[in-house]
mmCIF file of the N, C-alpha and C atoms, coordinates in Angstrom:
data_MODEL
# 
_entry.id   MODEL 
# 
loop_
_atom_site.group_PDB 
_atom_site.id 
_atom_site.type_symbol 
_atom_site.label_atom_id 
_atom_site.label_alt_id 
_atom_site.label_comp_id 
_atom_site.label_asym_id 
_atom_site.label_entity_id 
_atom_site.label_seq_id 
_atom_site.pdbx_PDB_ins_code 
_atom_site.Cartn_x 
_atom_site.Cartn_y 
_atom_site.Cartn_z 
_atom_site.occupancy 
_atom_site.B_iso_or_equiv 
_atom_site.pdbx_formal_charge 
_atom_site.auth_seq_id 
_atom_site.auth_comp_id 
_atom_site.auth_asym_id 
_atom_site.auth_atom_id 
_atom_site.pdbx_PDB_model_num 
ATOM 1   N N  . MET A 1 1  ? 11.365  -3.032  9.672   1.00 0.00 ? 1  MET A N  1 
ATOM 2   C CA . MET A 1 1  ? 11.370  -1.852  8.840   1.00 0.00 ? 1  MET A CA 1 
ATOM 3   C C  . MET A 1 1  ? 10.056  -1.109  9.059   1.00 0.00 ? 1  MET A C  1 
ATOM 4   N N  . LYS A 1 2  ? 10.120  0.190   9.082   1.00 0.00 ? 2  LYS A N  1 
ATOM 5   C CA . LYS A 1 2  ? 8.934   1.016   9.256   1.00 0.00 ? 2  LYS A CA 1 
ATOM 6   C C  . LYS A 1 2  ? 8.512   1.593   7.907   1.00 0.00 ? 2  LYS A C  1 
ATOM 7   N N  . PHE A 1 3  ? 7.200   1.567   7.634   1.00 0.00 ? 3  PHE A N  1 
ATOM 8   C CA . PHE A 1 3  ? 6.659   2.143   6.403   1.00 0.00 ? 3  PHE A CA 1 
ATOM 9   C C  . PHE A 1 3  ? 6.655   3.656   6.507   1.00 0.00 ? 3  PHE A C  1 
ATOM 10  N N  . ASN A 1 4  ? 7.119   4.304   5.460   1.00 0.00 ? 4  ASN A N  1 
ATOM 11  C CA . ASN A 1 4  ? 7.069   5.762   5.369   1.00 0.00 ? 4  ASN A CA 1 
ATOM 12  C C  . ASN A 1 4  ? 6.248   6.125   4.143   1.00 0.00 ? 4  ASN A C  1 
ATOM 13  N N  . PRO A 1 5  ? 5.120   6.809   4.332   1.00 0.00 ? 5  PRO A N  1 
ATOM 14  C CA . PRO A 1 5  ? 4.303   7.171   3.177   1.00 0.00 ? 5  PRO A CA 1 
ATOM 15  C C  . PRO A 1 5  ? 5.008   8.196   2.290   1.00 0.00 ? 5  PRO A C  1 
ATOM 16  N N  . CYS A 1 6  ? 4.625   8.208   1.047   1.00 0.00 ? 6  CYS A N  1 
ATOM 17  C CA . CYS A 1 6  ? 5.196   9.134   0.072   1.00 0.00 ? 6  CYS A CA 1 
ATOM 18  C C  . CYS A 1 6  ? 4.815   10.562  0.434   1.00 0.00 ? 6  CYS A C  1 
ATOM 19  N N  . LYS A 1 7  ? 5.772   11.471  0.298   1.00 0.00 ? 7  LYS A N  1 
ATOM 20  C CA . LYS A 1 7  ? 5.520   12.885  0.565   1.00 0.00 ? 7  LYS A CA 1 
ATOM 21  C C  . LYS A 1 7  ? 5.029   13.601  -0.694  1.00 0.00 ? 7  LYS A C  1 
ATOM 22  N N  . GLY A 1 8  ? 5.272   12.991  -1.843  1.00 0.00 ? 8  GLY A N  1 
ATOM 23  C CA . GLY A 1 8  ? 4.802   13.540  -3.109  1.00 0.00 ? 8  GLY A CA 1 
ATOM 24  C C  . GLY A 1 8  ? 5.538   14.788  -3.557  1.00 0.00 ? 8  GLY A C  1 
ATOM 25  N N  . GLY A 1 9  ? 5.153   15.258  -4.705  1.00 0.00 ? 9  GLY A N  1 
ATOM 26  C CA . GLY A 1 9  ? 5.683   16.502  -5.246  1.00 0.00 ? 9  GLY A CA 1 
ATOM 27  C C  . GLY A 1 9  ? 7.183   16.529  -5.429  1.00 0.00 ? 9  GLY A C  1 
ATOM 28  N N  . ALA A 1 10 ? 7.781   17.643  -5.053  1.00 0.00 ? 10 ALA A N  1 
ATOM 29  C CA . ALA A 1 10 ? 9.214   17.879  -5.258  1.00 0.00 ? 10 ALA A CA 1 
ATOM 30  C C  . ALA A 1 10 ? 10.090  16.963  -4.414  1.00 0.00 ? 10 ALA A C  1 
ATOM 31  N N  . PHE A 1 11 ? 9.511   16.310  -3.390  1.00 0.00 ? 11 PHE A N  1 
ATOM 32  C CA . PHE A 1 11 ? 10.299  15.435  -2.527  1.00 0.00 ? 11 PHE A CA 1 
ATOM 33  C C  . PHE A 1 11 ? 10.653  14.119  -3.214  1.00 0.00 ? 11 PHE A C  1 
ATOM 34  N N  . CYS A 1 12 ? 9.807   13.678  -4.138  1.00 0.00 ? 12 CYS A N  1 
ATOM 35  C CA . CYS A 1 12 ? 9.994   12.371  -4.786  1.00 0.00 ? 12 CYS A CA 1 
ATOM 36  C C  . CYS A 1 12 ? 11.141  12.405  -5.791  1.00 0.00 ? 12 CYS A C  1 
ATOM 37  N N  . THR A 1 13 ? 11.898  11.335  -5.805  1.00 0.00 ? 13 THR A N  1 
ATOM 38  C CA . THR A 1 13 ? 12.974  11.194  -6.788  1.00 0.00 ? 13 THR A CA 1 
ATOM 39  C C  . THR A 1 13 ? 12.908  9.798   -7.385  1.00 0.00 ? 13 THR A C  1 
ATOM 40  N N  . ASP A 1 14 ? 13.401  9.680   -8.610  1.00 0.00 ? 14 ASP A N  1 
ATOM 41  C CA . ASP A 1 14 ? 13.449  8.362   -9.230  1.00 0.00 ? 14 ASP A CA 1 
ATOM 42  C C  . ASP A 1 14 ? 14.874  7.964   -9.598  1.00 0.00 ? 14 ASP A C  1 
ATOM 43  N N  . VAL A 1 15 ? 15.844  8.661   -9.044  1.00 0.00 ? 15 VAL A N  1 
ATOM 44  C CA . VAL A 1 15 ? 17.247  8.311   -9.276  1.00 0.00 ? 15 VAL A CA 1 
ATOM 45  C C  . VAL A 1 15 ? 17.723  7.396   -8.155  1.00 0.00 ? 15 VAL A C  1 
ATOM 46  N N  . GLY A 1 16 ? 18.711  6.591   -8.450  1.00 0.00 ? 16 GLY A N  1 
ATOM 47  C CA . GLY A 1 16 ? 19.237  5.662   -7.453  1.00 0.00 ? 16 GLY A CA 1 
ATOM 48  C C  . GLY A 1 16 ? 18.265  4.530   -7.178  1.00 0.00 ? 16 GLY A C  1 
ATOM 49  N N  . THR A 1 17 ? 18.423  3.911   -6.033  1.00 0.00 ? 17 THR A N  1 
ATOM 50  C CA . THR A 1 17 ? 17.582  2.767   -5.690  1.00 0.00 ? 17 THR A CA 1 
ATOM 51  C C  . THR A 1 17 ? 16.423  3.132   -4.777  1.00 0.00 ? 17 THR A C  1 
ATOM 52  N N  . HIS A 1 18 ? 16.508  4.304   -4.117  1.00 0.00 ? 18 HIS A N  1 
ATOM 53  C CA . HIS A 1 18 ? 15.490  4.721   -3.154  1.00 0.00 ? 18 HIS A CA 1 
ATOM 54  C C  . HIS A 1 18 ? 15.055  6.156   -3.406  1.00 0.00 ? 18 HIS A C  1 
ATOM 55  N N  . CYS A 1 19 ? 13.814  6.445   -3.065  1.00 0.00 ? 19 CYS A N  1 
ATOM 56  C CA . CYS A 1 19 ? 13.270  7.802   -3.172  1.00 0.00 ? 19 CYS A CA 1 
ATOM 57  C C  . CYS A 1 19 ? 13.878  8.669   -2.067  1.00 0.00 ? 19 CYS A C  1 
ATOM 58  N N  . ALA A 1 20 ? 14.301  9.870   -2.421  1.00 0.00 ? 20 ALA A N  1 
ATOM 59  C CA . ALA A 1 20 ? 14.872  10.775  -1.425  1.00 0.00 ? 20 ALA A CA 1 
ATOM 60  C C  . ALA A 1 20 ? 13.792  11.324  -0.494  1.00 0.00 ? 20 ALA A C  1 
ATOM 61  N N  . GLY A 1 21 ? 12.535  11.309  -0.924  1.00 0.00 ? 21 GLY A N  1 
ATOM 62  C CA . GLY A 1 21 ? 11.454  11.850  -0.114  1.00 0.00 ? 21 GLY A CA 1 
ATOM 63  C C  . GLY A 1 21 ? 11.019  10.928  1.003   1.00 0.00 ? 21 GLY A C  1 
ATOM 64  N N  . CYS A 1 22 ? 10.671  9.682   0.655   1.00 0.00 ? 22 CYS A N  1 
ATOM 65  C CA . CYS A 1 22 ? 10.137  8.752   1.664   1.00 0.00 ? 22 CYS A CA 1 
ATOM 66  C C  . CYS A 1 22 ? 11.160  7.703   2.099   1.00 0.00 ? 22 CYS A C  1 
ATOM 67  N N  . GLY A 1 23 ? 12.220  7.532   1.317   1.00 0.00 ? 23 GLY A N  1 
ATOM 68  C CA . GLY A 1 23 ? 13.257  6.568   1.665   1.00 0.00 ? 23 GLY A CA 1 
ATOM 69  C C  . GLY A 1 23 ? 12.957  5.135   1.228   1.00 0.00 ? 23 GLY A C  1 
ATOM 70  N N  . ARG A 1 24 ? 11.775  4.911   0.651   1.00 0.00 ? 24 ARG A N  1 
ATOM 71  C CA . ARG A 1 24 ? 11.430  3.556   0.215   1.00 0.00 ? 24 ARG A CA 1 
ATOM 72  C C  . ARG A 1 24 ? 12.125  3.240   -1.105  1.00 0.00 ? 24 ARG A C  1 
ATOM 73  N N  . SER A 1 25 ? 12.347  1.947   -1.348  1.00 0.00 ? 25 SER A N  1 
ATOM 74  C CA . SER A 1 25 ? 12.963  1.558   -2.620  1.00 0.00 ? 25 SER A CA 1 
ATOM 75  C C  . SER A 1 25 ? 11.962  1.787   -3.745  1.00 0.00 ? 25 SER A C  1 
ATOM 76  N N  . HIS A 1 26 ? 12.484  2.011   -4.929  1.00 0.00 ? 26 HIS A N  1 
ATOM 77  C CA . HIS A 1 26 ? 11.618  2.216   -6.082  1.00 0.00 ? 26 HIS A CA 1 
ATOM 78  C C  . HIS A 1 26 ? 10.848  0.936   -6.410  1.00 0.00 ? 26 HIS A C  1 
ATOM 79  N N  . VAL A 1 27 ? 11.419  -0.209  -6.085  1.00 0.00 ? 27 VAL A N  1 
ATOM 80  C CA . VAL A 1 27 ? 10.717  -1.483  -6.277  1.00 0.00 ? 27 VAL A CA 1 
ATOM 81  C C  . VAL A 1 27 ? 9.516   -1.551  -5.342  1.00 0.00 ? 27 VAL A C  1 
ATOM 82  N N  . GLU A 1 28 ? 9.710   -1.203  -4.071  1.00 0.00 ? 28 GLU A N  1 
ATOM 83  C CA . GLU A 1 28 ? 8.604   -1.206  -3.103  1.00 0.00 ? 28 GLU A CA 1 
ATOM 84  C C  . GLU A 1 28 ? 7.504   -0.250  -3.536  1.00 0.00 ? 28 GLU A C  1 
ATOM 85  N N  . ILE A 1 29 ? 7.882   0.933   -3.987  1.00 0.00 ? 29 ILE A N  1 
ATOM 86  C CA . ILE A 1 29 ? 6.899   1.916   -4.429  1.00 0.00 ? 29 ILE A CA 1 
ATOM 87  C C  . ILE A 1 29 ? 6.097   1.379   -5.609  1.00 0.00 ? 29 ILE A C  1 
ATOM 88  N N  . ALA A 1 30 ? 6.771   0.763   -6.566  1.00 0.00 ? 30 ALA A N  1 
ATOM 89  C CA . ALA A 1 30 ? 6.092   0.201   -7.738  1.00 0.00 ? 30 ALA A CA 1 
ATOM 90  C C  . ALA A 1 30 ? 5.139   -0.921  -7.342  1.00 0.00 ? 30 ALA A C  1 
ATOM 91  N N  . GLU A 1 31 ? 5.568   -1.780  -6.420  1.00 0.00 ? 31 GLU A N  1 
ATOM 92  C CA . GLU A 1 31 ? 4.706   -2.876  -5.974  1.00 0.00 ? 31 GLU A CA 1 
ATOM 93  C C  . GLU A 1 31 ? 3.489   -2.345  -5.220  1.00 0.00 ? 31 GLU A C  1 
ATOM 94  N N  . THR A 1 32 ? 3.671   -1.304  -4.411  1.00 0.00 ? 32 THR A N  1 
ATOM 95  C CA . THR A 1 32 ? 2.552   -0.699  -3.696  1.00 0.00 ? 32 THR A CA 1 
ATOM 96  C C  . THR A 1 32 ? 1.558   -0.094  -4.676  1.00 0.00 ? 32 THR A C  1 
ATOM 97  N N  . LYS A 1 33 ? 2.074   0.603   -5.685  1.00 0.00 ? 33 LYS A N  1 
ATOM 98  C CA . LYS A 1 33 ? 1.198   1.187   -6.706  1.00 0.00 ? 33 LYS A CA 1 
ATOM 99  C C  . LYS A 1 33 ? 0.413   0.103   -7.433  1.00 0.00 ? 33 LYS A C  1 
ATOM 100 N N  . ALA A 1 34 ? 1.047   -1.035  -7.710  1.00 0.00 ? 34 ALA A N  1 
ATOM 101 C CA . ALA A 1 34 ? 0.359   -2.140  -8.389  1.00 0.00 ? 34 ALA A CA 1 
ATOM 102 C C  . ALA A 1 34 ? -0.748  -2.715  -7.509  1.00 0.00 ? 34 ALA A C  1 
ATOM 103 N N  . LEU A 1 35 ? -0.493  -2.830  -6.209  1.00 0.00 ? 35 LEU A N  1 
ATOM 104 C CA . LEU A 1 35 ? -1.530  -3.313  -5.282  1.00 0.00 ? 35 LEU A CA 1 
ATOM 105 C C  . LEU A 1 35 ? -2.725  -2.369  -5.261  1.00 0.00 ? 35 LEU A C  1 
ATOM 106 N N  . VAL A 1 36 ? -2.455  -1.081  -5.168  1.00 0.00 ? 36 VAL A N  1 
ATOM 107 C CA . VAL A 1 36 ? -3.533  -0.090  -5.132  1.00 0.00 ? 36 VAL A CA 1 
ATOM 108 C C  . VAL A 1 36 ? -4.299  -0.105  -6.452  1.00 0.00 ? 36 VAL A C  1 
ATOM 109 N N  . LYS A 1 37 ? -3.583  -0.193  -7.556  1.00 0.00 ? 37 LYS A N  1 
ATOM 110 C CA . LYS A 1 37 ? -4.233  -0.245  -8.868  1.00 0.00 ? 37 LYS A CA 1 
ATOM 111 C C  . LYS A 1 37 ? -5.169  -1.450  -8.949  1.00 0.00 ? 37 LYS A C  1 
ATOM 112 N N  . GLY A 1 38 ? -4.720  -2.599  -8.444  1.00 0.00 ? 38 GLY A N  1 
ATOM 113 C CA . GLY A 1 38 ? -5.556  -3.790  -8.440  1.00 0.00 ? 38 GLY A CA 1 
ATOM 114 C C  . GLY A 1 38 ? -6.814  -3.609  -7.602  1.00 0.00 ? 38 GLY A C  1 
ATOM 115 N N  . LEU A 1 39 ? -6.675  -2.953  -6.455  1.00 0.00 ? 39 LEU A N  1 
ATOM 116 C CA . LEU A 1 39 ? -7.842  -2.680  -5.608  1.00 0.00 ? 39 LEU A CA 1 
ATOM 117 C C  . LEU A 1 39 ? -8.814  -1.725  -6.296  1.00 0.00 ? 39 LEU A C  1 
ATOM 118 N N  . VAL A 1 40 ? -8.294  -0.703  -6.957  1.00 0.00 ? 40 VAL A N  1 
ATOM 119 C CA . VAL A 1 40 ? -9.143  0.243   -7.684  1.00 0.00 ? 40 VAL A CA 1 
ATOM 120 C C  . VAL A 1 40 ? -9.909  -0.487  -8.785  1.00 0.00 ? 40 VAL A C  1 
ATOM 121 N N  . GLU A 1 41 ? -9.219  -1.327  -9.526  1.00 0.00 ? 41 GLU A N  1 
ATOM 122 C CA . GLU A 1 41 ? -9.875  -2.079  -10.600 1.00 0.00 ? 41 GLU A CA 1 
ATOM 123 C C  . GLU A 1 41 ? -10.961 -3.001  -10.042 1.00 0.00 ? 41 GLU A C  1 
ATOM 124 N N  . PHE A 1 42 ? -10.696 -3.625  -8.896  1.00 0.00 ? 42 PHE A N  1 
ATOM 125 C CA . PHE A 1 42 ? -11.688 -4.496  -8.264  1.00 0.00 ? 42 PHE A CA 1 
ATOM 126 C C  . PHE A 1 42 ? -12.925 -3.705  -7.851  1.00 0.00 ? 42 PHE A C  1 
ATOM 127 N N  . VAL A 1 43 ? -12.720 -2.546  -7.212  1.00 0.00 ? 43 VAL A N  1 
ATOM 128 C CA . VAL A 1 43 ? -13.837 -1.709  -6.772  1.00 0.00 ? 43 VAL A CA 1 
ATOM 129 C C  . VAL A 1 43 ? -14.664 -1.259  -7.977  1.00 0.00 ? 43 VAL A C  1 
ATOM 130 N N  . GLN A 1 44 ? -13.976 -0.882  -9.057  1.00 0.00 ? 44 GLN A N  1 
ATOM 131 C CA . GLN A 1 44 ? -14.697 -0.455  -10.251 1.00 0.00 ? 44 GLN A CA 1 
ATOM 132 C C  . GLN A 1 44 ? -15.475 -1.618  -10.870 1.00 0.00 ? 44 GLN A C  1 
ATOM 133 N N  . LYS A 1 45 ? -14.879 -2.801  -10.891 1.00 0.00 ? 45 LYS A N  1 
ATOM 134 C CA . LYS A 1 45 ? -15.543 -3.983  -11.435 1.00 0.00 ? 45 LYS A CA 1 
ATOM 135 C C  . LYS A 1 45 ? -16.804 -4.314  -10.622 1.00 0.00 ? 45 LYS A C  1 
ATOM 136 N N  . GLN A 1 46 ? -16.710 -4.179  -9.299  1.00 0.00 ? 46 GLN A N  1 
ATOM 137 C CA . GLN A 1 46 ? -17.846 -4.478  -8.430  1.00 0.00 ? 46 GLN A CA 1 
ATOM 138 C C  . GLN A 1 46 ? -18.855 -3.327  -8.398  1.00 0.00 ? 46 GLN A C  1 
ATOM 139 N N  . ASP A 1 47 ? -18.435 -2.161  -8.844  1.00 0.00 ? 47 ASP A N  1 
ATOM 140 C CA . ASP A 1 47 ? -19.260 -0.955  -8.860  1.00 0.00 ? 47 ASP A CA 1 
ATOM 141 C C  . ASP A 1 47 ? -19.756 -0.588  -7.461  1.00 0.00 ? 47 ASP A C  1 
ATOM 142 N N  . TYR A 1 48 ? -18.833 -0.678  -6.481  1.00 0.00 ? 48 TYR A N  1 
ATOM 143 C CA . TYR A 1 48 ? -19.183 -0.336  -5.102  1.00 0.00 ? 48 TYR A CA 1 
ATOM 144 C C  . TYR A 1 48 ? -19.475 1.151   -4.969  1.00 0.00 ? 48 TYR A C  1 
ATOM 145 N N  . ASP A 1 49 ? -20.559 1.474   -4.273  1.00 0.00 ? 49 ASP A N  1 
ATOM 146 C CA . ASP A 1 49 ? -20.874 2.866   -3.946  1.00 0.00 ? 49 ASP A CA 1 
ATOM 147 C C  . ASP A 1 49 ? -20.204 3.282   -2.639  1.00 0.00 ? 49 ASP A C  1 
ATOM 148 N N  . ASN A 1 50 ? -19.914 2.292   -1.788  1.00 0.00 ? 50 ASN A N  1 
ATOM 149 C CA . ASN A 1 50 ? -19.366 2.572   -0.453  1.00 0.00 ? 50 ASN A CA 1 
ATOM 150 C C  . ASN A 1 50 ? -17.869 2.210   -0.389  1.00 0.00 ? 50 ASN A C  1 
ATOM 151 N N  . VAL A 1 51 ? -17.087 2.923   -1.158  1.00 0.00 ? 51 VAL A N  1 
ATOM 152 C CA . VAL A 1 51 ? -15.648 2.650   -1.262  1.00 0.00 ? 51 VAL A CA 1 
ATOM 153 C C  . VAL A 1 51 ? -14.962 2.761   0.096   1.00 0.00 ? 51 VAL A C  1 
ATOM 154 N N  . GLU A 1 52 ? -15.371 3.715   0.909   1.00 0.00 ? 52 GLU A N  1 
ATOM 155 C CA . GLU A 1 52 ? -14.756 3.906   2.225   1.00 0.00 ? 52 GLU A CA 1 
ATOM 156 C C  . GLU A 1 52 ? -14.947 2.674   3.098   1.00 0.00 ? 52 GLU A C  1 
ATOM 157 N N  . GLU A 1 53 ? -16.142 2.083   3.060   1.00 0.00 ? 53 GLU A N  1 
ATOM 158 C CA . GLU A 1 53 ? -16.401 0.875   3.854   1.00 0.00 ? 53 GLU A CA 1 
ATOM 159 C C  . GLU A 1 53 ? -15.577 -0.299  3.346   1.00 0.00 ? 53 GLU A C  1 
ATOM 160 N N  . PHE A 1 54 ? -15.455 -0.424  2.024   1.00 0.00 ? 54 PHE A N  1 
ATOM 161 C CA . PHE A 1 54 ? -14.625 -1.477  1.447   1.00 0.00 ? 54 PHE A CA 1 
ATOM 162 C C  . PHE A 1 54 ? -13.177 -1.307  1.904   1.00 0.00 ? 54 PHE A C  1 
ATOM 163 N N  . ALA A 1 55 ? -12.644 -0.086  1.801   1.00 0.00 ? 55 ALA A N  1 
ATOM 164 C CA . ALA A 1 55 ? -11.259 0.178   2.189   1.00 0.00 ? 55 ALA A CA 1 
ATOM 165 C C  . ALA A 1 55 ? -11.039 -0.120  3.665   1.00 0.00 ? 55 ALA A C  1 
ATOM 166 N N  . ALA A 1 56 ? -11.996 0.245   4.520   1.00 0.00 ? 56 ALA A N  1 
ATOM 167 C CA . ALA A 1 56 ? -11.876 -0.023  5.957   1.00 0.00 ? 56 ALA A CA 1 
ATOM 168 C C  . ALA A 1 56 ? -11.892 -1.529  6.227   1.00 0.00 ? 56 ALA A C  1 
ATOM 169 N N  . ALA A 1 57 ? -12.737 -2.264  5.514   1.00 0.00 ? 57 ALA A N  1 
ATOM 170 C CA . ALA A 1 57 ? -12.808 -3.714  5.705   1.00 0.00 ? 57 ALA A CA 1 
ATOM 171 C C  . ALA A 1 57 ? -11.518 -4.393  5.246   1.00 0.00 ? 57 ALA A C  1 
ATOM 172 N N  . VAL A 1 58 ? -10.981 -3.957  4.120   1.00 0.00 ? 58 VAL A N  1 
ATOM 173 C CA . VAL A 1 58 ? -9.714  -4.517  3.623   1.00 0.00 ? 58 VAL A CA 1 
ATOM 174 C C  . VAL A 1 58 ? -8.593  -4.195  4.600   1.00 0.00 ? 58 VAL A C  1 
ATOM 175 N N  . SER A 1 59 ? -8.560  -2.976  5.101   1.00 0.00 ? 59 SER A N  1 
ATOM 176 C CA . SER A 1 59 ? -7.537  -2.573  6.064   1.00 0.00 ? 59 SER A CA 1 
ATOM 177 C C  . SER A 1 59 ? -7.601  -3.429  7.331   1.00 0.00 ? 59 SER A C  1 
ATOM 178 N N  . ALA A 1 60 ? -8.809  -3.590  7.871   1.00 0.00 ? 60 ALA A N  1 
ATOM 179 C CA . ALA A 1 60 ? -8.970  -4.389  9.096   1.00 0.00 ? 60 ALA A CA 1 
ATOM 180 C C  . ALA A 1 60 ? -8.554  -5.840  8.863   1.00 0.00 ? 60 ALA A C  1 
ATOM 181 N N  . SER A 1 61 ? -8.920  -6.390  7.715   1.00 0.00 ? 61 SER A N  1 
ATOM 182 C CA . SER A 1 61 ? -8.561  -7.770  7.394   1.00 0.00 ? 61 SER A CA 1 
ATOM 183 C C  . SER A 1 61 ? -7.047  -7.918  7.237   1.00 0.00 ? 61 SER A C  1 
ATOM 184 N N  . LEU A 1 62 ? -6.430  -6.966  6.563   1.00 0.00 ? 62 LEU A N  1 
ATOM 185 C CA . LEU A 1 62 ? -4.978  -6.987  6.381   1.00 0.00 ? 62 LEU A CA 1 
ATOM 186 C C  . LEU A 1 62 ? -4.257  -6.966  7.720   1.00 0.00 ? 62 LEU A C  1 
ATOM 187 N N  . ILE A 1 63 ? -4.660  -6.068  8.603   1.00 0.00 ? 63 ILE A N  1 
ATOM 188 C CA . ILE A 1 63 ? -4.024  -5.948  9.917   1.00 0.00 ? 63 ILE A CA 1 
ATOM 189 C C  . ILE A 1 63 ? -4.176  -7.248  10.697  1.00 0.00 ? 63 ILE A C  1 
ATOM 190 N N  . LYS A 1 64 ? -5.377  -7.799  10.708  1.00 0.00 ? 64 LYS A N  1 
ATOM 191 C CA . LYS A 1 64 ? -5.638  -9.044  11.427  1.00 0.00 ? 64 LYS A CA 1 
ATOM 192 C C  . LYS A 1 64 ? -4.777  -10.186 10.892  1.00 0.00 ? 64 LYS A C  1 
ATOM 193 N N  . LYS A 1 65 ? -4.730  -10.321 9.570   1.00 0.00 ? 65 LYS A N  1 
ATOM 194 C CA . LYS A 1 65 ? -3.986  -11.434 8.972   1.00 0.00 ? 65 LYS A CA 1 
ATOM 195 C C  . LYS A 1 65 ? -2.468  -11.292 9.152   1.00 0.00 ? 65 LYS A C  1 
ATOM 196 N N  . VAL A 1 66 ? -1.969  -10.068 9.133   1.00 0.00 ? 66 VAL A N  1 
ATOM 197 C CA . VAL A 1 66 ? -0.517  -9.847  9.367   1.00 0.00 ? 66 VAL A CA 1 
ATOM 198 C C  . VAL A 1 66 ? -0.185  -10.215 10.807  1.00 0.00 ? 66 VAL A C  1 
ATOM 199 N N  . HIS A 1 67 ? -1.028  -9.806  11.754  1.00 0.00 ? 67 HIS A N  1 
ATOM 200 C CA . HIS A 1 67 ? -0.779  -10.157 13.165  1.00 0.00 ? 67 HIS A CA 1 
ATOM 201 C C  . HIS A 1 67 ? -0.841  -11.679 13.362  1.00 0.00 ? 67 HIS A C  1 
ATOM 202 N N  . GLU A 1 68 ? -1.792  -12.336 12.729  1.00 0.00 ? 68 GLU A N  1 
ATOM 203 C CA . GLU A 1 68 ? -1.885  -13.787 12.825  1.00 0.00 ? 68 GLU A CA 1 
ATOM 204 C C  . GLU A 1 68 ? -0.644  -14.467 12.235  1.00 0.00 ? 68 GLU A C  1 
ATOM 205 N N  . ALA A 1 69 ? -0.199  -14.002 11.083  1.00 0.00 ? 69 ALA A N  1 
ATOM 206 C CA . ALA A 1 69 ? 0.979   -14.579 10.450  1.00 0.00 ? 69 ALA A CA 1 
ATOM 207 C C  . ALA A 1 69 ? 2.233   -14.370 11.296  1.00 0.00 ? 69 ALA A C  1 
ATOM 208 N N  . ARG A 1 70 ? 2.353   -13.188 11.891  1.00 0.00 ? 70 ARG A N  1 
ATOM 209 C CA . ARG A 1 70 ? 3.503   -12.915 12.748  1.00 0.00 ? 70 ARG A CA 1 
ATOM 210 C C  . ARG A 1 70 ? 3.490   -13.781 13.986  1.00 0.00 ? 70 ARG A C  1 
ATOM 211 N N  . ALA A 1 71 ? 2.303   -14.029 14.533  1.00 0.00 ? 71 ALA A N  1 
ATOM 212 C CA . ALA A 1 71 ? 2.188   -14.876 15.722  1.00 0.00 ? 71 ALA A CA 1 
ATOM 213 C C  . ALA A 1 71 ? 2.591   -16.309 15.401  1.00 0.00 ? 71 ALA A C  1 
ATOM 214 N N  . LEU A 1 72 ? 2.237   -16.775 14.218  1.00 0.00 ? 72 LEU A N  1 
ATOM 215 C CA . LEU A 1 72 ? 2.615   -18.140 13.804  1.00 0.00 ? 72 LEU A CA 1 
ATOM 216 C C  . LEU A 1 72 ? 4.117   -18.276 13.580  1.00 0.00 ? 72 LEU A C  1 
ATOM 217 N N  . ASN A 1 73 ? 4.741   -17.189 13.134  1.00 0.00 ? 73 ASN A N  1 
ATOM 218 C CA . ASN A 1 73 ? 6.174   -17.229 12.805  1.00 0.00 ? 73 ASN A CA 1 
ATOM 219 C C  . ASN A 1 73 ? 7.077   -16.925 13.997  1.00 0.00 ? 73 ASN A C  1 
ATOM 220 N N  . SER A 1 74 ? 6.490   -16.586 15.130  1.00 0.00 ? 74 SER A N  1 
ATOM 221 C CA . SER A 1 74 ? 7.358   -16.253 16.275  1.00 0.00 ? 74 SER A CA 1 
ATOM 222 C C  . SER A 1 74 ? 7.428   -17.379 17.275  1.00 0.00 ? 74 SER A C  1 
# 
């Protein structure tokens, strides 16, 4: 499955099981929002001034760990 980012605004819908704008399920969207909310709360708790560096480090770690997990499962 390919990730499609939210288009926002008038494209978003909350009827049915999937958003008409991005095509993702409403469950997936809610879980993504919860993950982002948790990261925001963590950054605020740590009082990081360099949010961009934190986000880049988390992104790089996520990509690395997903590739490692996929390699183990194949």
